[in-house]
N, C-alpha and C positions, 0 to 999 in steps of 0.2 A: 876766595872764589866759590866757596861752598854756598854762600847766600846767592850768588848769581845762579849757581845750579838749581837752587831751590826756586827761585823766581822763574827760572825757565821752565821747570816742572809745573809750577802753578799756572803759567800762561797756556801750557800745553793742556792741563786739566780743563781749564776755562774753555779753551777752543773745543775740546772734546764735548764738554757740556752743552755748548752752543749747538754742535752738530746733533746731539741727543734732542735738543729742543727743535730742531728741524724736522727731525723724524716724528717727533710727537705731534707737531703741527701738521705734518703732511697726513697723519692718520686722522686727526681730528677734523681736518678740512676736506678729507675725501680726495687728495690729490694723489693720484696713482702715479708711480714712477713709469716712465721717465719725465712726466709733465713737470714743468718748473712754474706753472702759474695756475690760477684759478680760485685761490683762496687768499684774502689779504693777510690773515695771521701767518700761513705759511710763507708767503712772499717775504714778509718782513723778517721773520725767523731766519730764512734762507739768506737774505741780504746781510743781516747782522753776522752770521757765520762767515759768509763769502768774504765780507769786508775784514773781519778778523784774520782769517787765512792770509789775505793779501797784506795786511799789517805785519804778520809774523815774518814775511820775507825780509822786511826791513829791520823789525825790531829785535829779532834774535841775534843776528850779527852784530848790530849796533851795540846791543847790550853788552856782549862779550868783549867787543873792540873797546868799548868805554871801560870795562872793568880791567882790561889788561893794560891800556895805556894812560888812564887817568886814575880811577879808584874803584875798587871792587864794591865796597859797601855802599858808596854813593850810586854806583850802577844799580845795586839791588833795590835801593830806596826809589830811584826813579822808575825801576821796573815795577815796583809794587804800586806806584802811583799810576802807572800806565795800565795796569790790570783794573785798578779801580775806575780809570777813564772808560775801559771797555765796558764795565757794567753799567755805567752811566749812559754810555752810548746805546747799549742794548736796551735798557729800560725806556730811554727817550724815544728810540726808533720804533720799538713795538708799540707804544702809546700813539705817536705821531711822528711819521718820518721826517717832517719838516723841522723837528726839534732835536735831530740828531746832532746838531753842532755842539750841544752842551757837553757831550763827551767826545766828540771827534777833534774839536778845537783844542783843547787841553792835551789830548792824546798826541795830536800833531806836534804841539810845542815840545812835549817831553821827547818825542821821536827826534825832533830836529836837535835838542840838546844832546842826545846820545850820539848822533851822527856826526854833528860839528864838533863836539867834544872829543870824539875819537879821532878825527882828522887832525884837530890841533894837537892832541896828546902824542899821536904818532909822528907828526911833523916835529914836534919839540925834541921827541926821542931821537929821531934821525938827525936833527940838527946839532944835538948835544952829544951825539955818538953814544 
């Protein structure tokens, strides 16, 4: 479970880094708070961060449930791949929002594996007592 805790910490650091990038883009683009639009670079950085936060609501519980009901090191490996897909998503989205699928699609697949694997693992544990 330690590996899963490390992966959880890494995704939280990544999310914090994305938040920092939003602040940098806000300053660079001259977008004064509380405005949420006005500069493309800021808006893209903000959407990357917001989407990542939205994903965490699903990712973190799914990661831990998969670790508990299926296999902790496999969960950690999937989690590391998910972090990589977030970097790909970020880089693609910042360059051209239409290309965000390069990171989003594989990340969604990994998320589905964690969620469905967790449900199946819990069901098997319940069934087998």
